MIROTI-457678 format. One record per residue (C-alpha): x, y, z. Coordinates in nm, 3 decimals, m for minus. Layout:
N
<east:X north:Y up:Z>
...
//
This chain:
305
<east:m2.090 north:m2.079 up:m2.311>
<east:m1.895 north:m2.013 up:m2.630>
<east:m1.717 north:m2.289 up:m2.822>
<east:m1.365 north:m2.172 up:m2.732>
<east:m1.448 north:m2.203 up:m2.358>
<east:m1.597 north:m2.548 up:m2.411>
<east:m1.279 north:m2.665 up:m2.586>
<east:m1.079 north:m2.571 up:m2.275>
<east:m1.242 north:m2.870 up:m2.105>
<east:m1.072 north:m3.109 up:m2.351>
<east:m0.761 north:m3.266 up:m2.193>
<east:m0.539 north:m3.565 up:m2.280>
<east:m0.654 north:m3.896 up:m2.131>
<east:m0.322 north:m3.955 up:m1.955>
<east:m0.319 north:m3.630 up:m1.754>
<east:m0.434 north:m3.557 up:m1.404>
<east:m0.656 north:m3.247 up:m1.419>
<east:m0.569 north:m2.957 up:m1.190>
<east:m0.898 north:m2.775 up:m1.134>
<east:m0.865 north:m2.402 up:m1.188>
<east:m1.055 north:m2.192 up:m0.932>
<east:m0.931 north:m1.871 up:m1.096>
<east:m1.044 north:m1.921 up:m1.456>
<east:m1.177 north:m2.172 up:m1.709>
<east:m0.861 north:m2.338 up:m1.846>
<east:m0.750 north:m2.637 up:m1.633>
<east:m0.395 north:m2.725 up:m1.541>
<east:m0.252 north:m3.064 up:m1.636>
<east:m0.014 north:m3.296 up:m1.449>
<east:0.167 north:m3.572 up:m1.641>
<east:0.388 north:m3.847 up:m1.500>
<east:0.600 north:m4.090 up:m1.700>
<east:0.905 north:m4.295 up:m1.603>
<east:0.979 north:m4.084 up:m1.297>
<east:0.942 north:m3.751 up:m1.476>
<east:0.670 north:m3.498 up:m1.397>
<east:0.553 north:m3.246 up:m1.657>
<east:0.307 north:m2.973 up:m1.556>
<east:0.109 north:m2.757 up:m1.798>
<east:m0.059 north:m2.441 up:m1.667>
<east:m0.263 north:m2.158 up:m1.820>
<east:m0.062 north:m1.861 up:m1.943>
<east:m0.272 north:m1.594 up:m1.767>
<east:m0.042 north:m1.485 up:m1.480>
<east:m0.297 north:m1.477 up:m1.194>
<east:m0.443 north:m1.814 up:m1.302>
<east:m0.097 north:m1.969 up:m1.322>
<east:m0.003 north:m1.827 up:m0.982>
<east:m0.328 north:m1.948 up:m0.829>
<east:m0.280 north:m2.302 up:m0.955>
<east:0.082 north:m2.303 up:m0.839>
<east:m0.021 north:m2.203 up:m0.488>
<east:m0.339 north:m2.412 up:m0.466>
<east:m0.230 north:m2.736 up:m0.627>
<east:0.116 north:m2.764 up:m0.782>
<east:0.339 north:m2.665 up:m0.489>
<east:0.142 north:m2.868 up:m0.230>
<east:0.162 north:m3.178 up:m0.456>
<east:0.535 north:m3.132 up:m0.511>
<east:0.582 north:m3.083 up:m0.138>
<east:0.425 north:m3.424 up:m0.074>
<east:0.654 north:m3.592 up:m0.328>
<east:0.986 north:m3.421 up:m0.264>
<east:1.169 north:m3.310 up:0.050>
<east:1.175 north:m2.943 up:m0.046>
<east:1.410 north:m2.720 up:0.158>
<east:1.204 north:m2.490 up:0.380>
<east:1.209 north:m2.119 up:0.302>
<east:1.037 north:m1.865 up:0.525>
<east:0.956 north:m1.509 up:0.414>
<east:0.853 north:m1.218 up:0.633>
<east:0.768 north:m0.880 up:0.483>
<east:0.775 north:m0.562 up:0.691>
<east:0.581 north:m0.271 up:0.541>
<east:0.724 north:0.079 up:0.582>
<east:0.616 north:0.426 up:0.473>
<east:0.762 north:0.773 up:0.503>
<east:1.129 north:0.713 up:0.437>
<east:1.298 north:0.659 up:0.095>
<east:1.486 north:0.338 up:0.022>
<east:1.837 north:0.486 up:0.027>
<east:1.780 north:0.673 up:0.354>
<east:1.611 north:0.367 up:0.504>
<east:1.914 north:0.154 up:0.415>
<east:2.138 north:0.406 up:0.591>
<east:1.918 north:0.403 up:0.902>
<east:1.923 north:0.022 up:0.910>
<east:2.289 north:m0.034 up:0.825>
<east:2.394 north:m0.162 up:1.169>
<east:2.076 north:m0.367 up:1.208>
<east:2.128 north:m0.525 up:0.866>
<east:2.496 north:m0.603 up:0.930>
<east:2.403 north:m0.788 up:1.249>
<east:2.141 north:m1.013 up:1.091>
<east:2.220 north:m1.387 up:1.125>
<east:2.403 north:m1.534 up:0.824>
<east:2.102 north:m1.742 up:0.724>
<east:1.875 north:m1.435 up:0.704>
<east:1.874 north:m1.233 up:0.383>
<east:1.722 north:m0.886 up:0.346>
<east:1.576 north:m0.733 up:0.030>
<east:1.453 north:m0.376 up:m0.017>
<east:1.142 north:m0.376 up:m0.238>
<east:1.036 north:m0.017 up:m0.309>
<east:0.726 north:0.118 up:m0.478>
<east:0.607 north:0.481 up:m0.488>
<east:0.555 north:0.589 up:m0.128>
<east:0.622 north:0.249 up:0.030>
<east:0.928 north:0.030 up:0.092>
<east:0.884 north:m0.338 up:0.176>
<east:1.158 north:m0.508 up:0.376>
<east:1.156 north:m0.878 up:0.292>
<east:1.339 north:m1.113 up:0.524>
<east:1.415 north:m1.460 up:0.388>
<east:1.525 north:m1.746 up:0.611>
<east:1.631 north:m2.075 up:0.453>
<east:1.800 north:m2.398 up:0.546>
<east:1.817 north:m2.527 up:0.903>
<east:1.744 north:m2.180 up:1.044>
<east:1.394 north:m2.197 up:0.897>
<east:1.293 north:m2.445 up:1.168>
<east:1.344 north:m2.180 up:1.436>
<east:1.227 north:m1.891 up:1.219>
<east:0.943 north:m1.776 up:1.445>
<east:1.163 north:m1.702 up:1.744>
<east:1.437 north:m1.557 up:1.524>
<east:1.197 north:m1.322 up:1.346>
<east:1.055 north:m1.197 up:1.675>
<east:1.401 north:m1.091 up:1.790>
<east:1.484 north:m0.929 up:1.454>
<east:1.154 north:m0.740 up:1.438>
<east:1.180 north:m0.614 up:1.797>
<east:1.517 north:m0.459 up:1.716>
<east:1.376 north:m0.302 up:1.401>
<east:1.080 north:m0.156 up:1.588>
<east:1.322 north:0.027 up:1.818>
<east:1.484 north:0.196 up:1.516>
<east:1.189 north:0.299 up:1.294>
<east:0.868 north:0.249 up:1.495>
<east:0.688 north:0.540 up:1.327>
<east:0.752 north:0.407 up:0.975>
<east:0.632 north:0.045 up:1.015>
<east:0.260 north:0.011 up:0.944>
<east:0.217 north:m0.363 up:0.894>
<east:0.348 north:m0.700 up:0.786>
<east:0.326 north:m0.946 up:0.499>
<east:0.206 north:m0.716 up:0.221>
<east:m0.093 north:m0.572 up:0.407>
<east:m0.205 north:m0.249 up:0.240>
<east:m0.185 north:0.087 up:0.415>
<east:m0.548 north:0.158 up:0.331>
<east:m0.653 north:m0.160 up:0.511>
<east:m0.438 north:m0.081 up:0.814>
<east:m0.586 north:0.268 up:0.836>
<east:m0.936 north:0.129 up:0.787>
<east:m0.888 north:m0.128 up:1.064>
<east:m0.768 north:0.147 up:1.297>
<east:m1.069 north:0.367 up:1.222>
<east:m1.304 north:0.071 up:1.269>
<east:m1.139 north:m0.032 up:1.595>
<east:m1.174 north:0.318 up:1.741>
<east:m1.519 north:0.384 up:1.596>
<east:m1.403 north:0.683 up:1.391>
<east:m1.526 north:0.827 up:1.062>
<east:m1.322 north:0.984 up:0.781>
<east:m1.373 north:1.222 up:0.489>
<east:m1.122 north:1.345 up:0.229>
<east:m1.068 north:1.664 up:0.029>
<east:m0.841 north:1.606 up:m0.269>
<east:m0.689 north:1.842 up:m0.518>
<east:m0.365 north:1.706 up:m0.669>
<east:m0.450 north:1.343 up:m0.584>
<east:m0.776 north:1.370 up:m0.778>
<east:m0.972 north:1.111 up:m0.581>
<east:m0.694 north:0.852 up:m0.554>
<east:m0.708 north:0.850 up:m0.174>
<east:m1.082 north:0.787 up:m0.188>
<east:m1.025 north:0.508 up:m0.442>
<east:m0.771 north:0.338 up:m0.216>
<east:m0.981 north:0.367 up:0.098>
<east:m1.298 north:0.238 up:m0.070>
<east:m1.110 north:m0.059 up:m0.221>
<east:m1.123 north:m0.216 up:0.127>
<east:m1.438 north:m0.423 up:0.189>
<east:m1.649 north:m0.272 up:0.465>
<east:m1.504 north:0.078 up:0.425>
<east:m1.856 north:0.225 up:0.422>
<east:m1.853 north:0.167 up:0.797>
<east:m1.601 north:0.446 up:0.850>
<east:m1.556 north:0.638 up:0.524>
<east:m1.824 north:0.897 up:0.444>
<east:m1.715 north:1.066 up:0.121>
<east:m1.486 north:1.307 up:m0.061>
<east:m1.477 north:1.644 up:m0.227>
<east:m1.242 north:1.656 up:m0.526>
<east:m1.164 north:2.026 up:m0.519>
<east:m0.948 north:2.048 up:m0.828>
<east:m1.038 north:2.406 up:m0.915>
<east:m1.006 north:2.692 up:m0.668>
<east:m1.375 north:2.771 up:m0.716>
<east:m1.466 north:2.435 up:m0.562>
<east:m1.227 north:2.497 up:m0.274>
<east:m1.404 north:2.822 up:m0.190>
<east:m1.764 north:2.722 up:m0.268>
<east:m1.773 north:2.368 up:m0.127>
<east:m1.499 north:2.366 up:0.136>
<east:m1.526 north:2.730 up:0.242>
<east:m1.159 north:2.808 up:0.182>
<east:m1.121 north:3.185 up:0.200>
<east:m1.050 north:3.340 up:m0.139>
<east:m0.818 north:3.594 up:0.020>
<east:m0.607 north:3.307 up:0.160>
<east:m0.574 north:3.150 up:m0.185>
<east:m0.479 north:3.485 up:m0.339>
<east:m0.219 north:3.552 up:m0.072>
<east:m0.059 north:3.208 up:m0.032>
<east:m0.156 north:3.017 up:m0.347>
<east:m0.361 north:2.699 up:m0.370>
<east:m0.058 north:2.486 up:m0.280>
<east:0.003 north:2.616 up:0.070>
<east:m0.042 north:2.529 up:0.434>
<east:m0.331 north:2.770 up:0.509>
<east:m0.531 north:2.646 up:0.209>
<east:m0.485 north:2.276 up:0.274>
<east:m0.571 north:2.322 up:0.642>
<east:m0.894 north:2.502 up:0.554>
<east:m0.971 north:2.224 up:0.303>
<east:m0.927 north:1.959 up:0.572>
<east:m1.137 north:2.144 up:0.826>
<east:m1.399 north:2.227 up:0.563>
<east:m1.452 north:1.867 up:0.451>
<east:m1.454 north:1.745 up:0.813>
<east:m1.727 north:1.995 up:0.899>
<east:m1.922 north:1.925 up:0.579>
<east:m1.943 north:1.549 up:0.639>
<east:m1.945 north:1.568 up:1.020>
<east:m1.658 north:1.321 up:1.062>
<east:m1.400 north:1.257 up:1.334>
<east:m1.107 north:1.283 up:1.092>
<east:m1.018 north:1.427 up:0.754>
<east:m0.738 north:1.428 up:0.496>
<east:m0.667 north:1.709 up:0.248>
<east:m0.409 north:1.738 up:m0.030>
<east:m0.300 north:2.020 up:m0.259>
<east:0.003 north:2.003 up:m0.482>
<east:0.166 north:2.014 up:m0.824>
<east:0.164 north:1.664 up:m0.972>
<east:0.322 north:1.773 up:m1.301>
<east:0.462 north:1.745 up:m1.551>
<east:0.378 north:2.116 up:m1.589>
<east:0.281 north:2.388 up:m1.345>
<east:0.595 north:2.404 up:m1.134>
<east:0.781 north:2.723 up:m1.042>
<east:1.112 north:2.803 up:m0.875>
<east:0.936 north:2.843 up:m0.541>
<east:0.703 north:2.547 up:m0.591>
<east:0.858 north:2.291 up:m0.829>
<east:0.670 north:1.991 up:m0.963>
<east:0.612 north:1.744 up:m0.680>
<east:0.552 north:2.012 up:m0.416>
<east:0.260 north:1.889 up:m0.206>
<east:0.093 north:2.013 up:0.110>
<east:m0.093 north:1.754 up:0.316>
<east:m0.314 north:1.826 up:0.614>
<east:m0.479 north:1.570 up:0.840>
<east:m0.731 north:1.643 up:1.114>
<east:m0.828 north:1.419 up:1.403>
<east:m1.093 north:1.562 up:1.634>
<east:m0.944 north:1.899 up:1.742>
<east:m0.588 north:1.824 up:1.631>
<east:m0.451 north:1.930 up:1.294>
<east:m0.120 north:1.830 up:1.137>
<east:0.021 north:1.976 up:0.815>
<east:0.337 north:1.885 up:0.628>
<east:0.505 north:2.000 up:0.307>
<east:0.665 north:1.739 up:0.079>
<east:0.862 north:1.740 up:m0.242>
<east:0.781 north:1.414 up:m0.417>
<east:0.972 north:1.297 up:m0.725>
<east:0.898 north:1.109 up:m1.044>
<east:0.616 north:1.102 up:m1.294>
<east:0.270 north:1.243 up:m1.234>
<east:0.137 north:0.901 up:m1.130>
<east:0.426 north:0.849 up:m0.888>
<east:0.370 north:1.189 up:m0.727>
<east:0.000 north:1.109 up:m0.681>
<east:0.077 north:0.767 up:m0.532>
<east:0.337 north:0.906 up:m0.292>
<east:0.101 north:1.182 up:m0.179>
<east:m0.183 north:0.934 up:m0.127>
<east:0.014 north:0.689 up:0.086>
<east:0.184 north:0.966 up:0.282>
<east:m0.155 north:1.120 up:0.361>
<east:m0.294 north:0.797 up:0.503>
<east:0.020 north:0.733 up:0.706>
<east:0.014 north:1.086 up:0.851>
<east:m0.344 north:1.040 up:0.969>
<east:m0.263 north:0.699 up:1.111>
<east:0.029 north:0.841 up:1.306>
<east:m0.179 north:1.134 up:1.432>
<east:m0.449 north:0.900 up:1.562>
<east:m0.187 north:0.679 up:1.729>
<east:m0.004 north:0.984 up:1.869>
<east:0.319 north:0.883 up:1.689>
<east:0.403 north:1.233 up:1.561>
//
């Protein structure tokens, strides 16, 4: 261990050490004449970890802290502004003690409900009523709760039904595969991917017909459908995802501007293809295409199309 790490173990005699399970620098708790001073490491995830593990529970035992309850509803497939319009009446009829925040990220919008004060005591029953009403409005767009990732939700569905998945990616460049394999245990249902960035790979590895590419272009419904079917056949899976698009910032045309993306998902003998026009930077287009692809497959498996 280097000297600088060893020195992190030195603390003032009059402090109570807060053991750091997320790094090497400890937190420190001081008390004098009714005042509490807390010192925490500056690394954000270490500070957050200590706050959640030790600081907030200790404060909660010392002070009657007003209860605040959060519930996050995860949605995909509808932009924030349009989602707000869809939910206008539902939002206006929320109880006064319930606050709603729209928390968007590329491809996903989180709806965070916050209940505070006396209402927090009955939050469970209140949230059930609120969520049931929401499910009647946008059932096809809700994929989970409390910050669960879409890749985990899709993985759990595949695992539950005993299905396998392969992906063929062009514009997303392996990002879908990265997301899916970030979930522990994904080897139980995910077999592999072909990153068919060049047309030659589409024809040689995925058996996309060259005449189809010449006639319709690489970013088209016939091509992406042949990509999906080709990777499904190659890996022998139950389901497949394929993407082909123009992530930008260059390469767009009047007919196919930057952000144009075709996505095809296959589940057994069913195939579903959709055209999208995503917006933003190259990274944002890739993220939106990746999340939309996983949600489309999830909906196809659940028969929510």
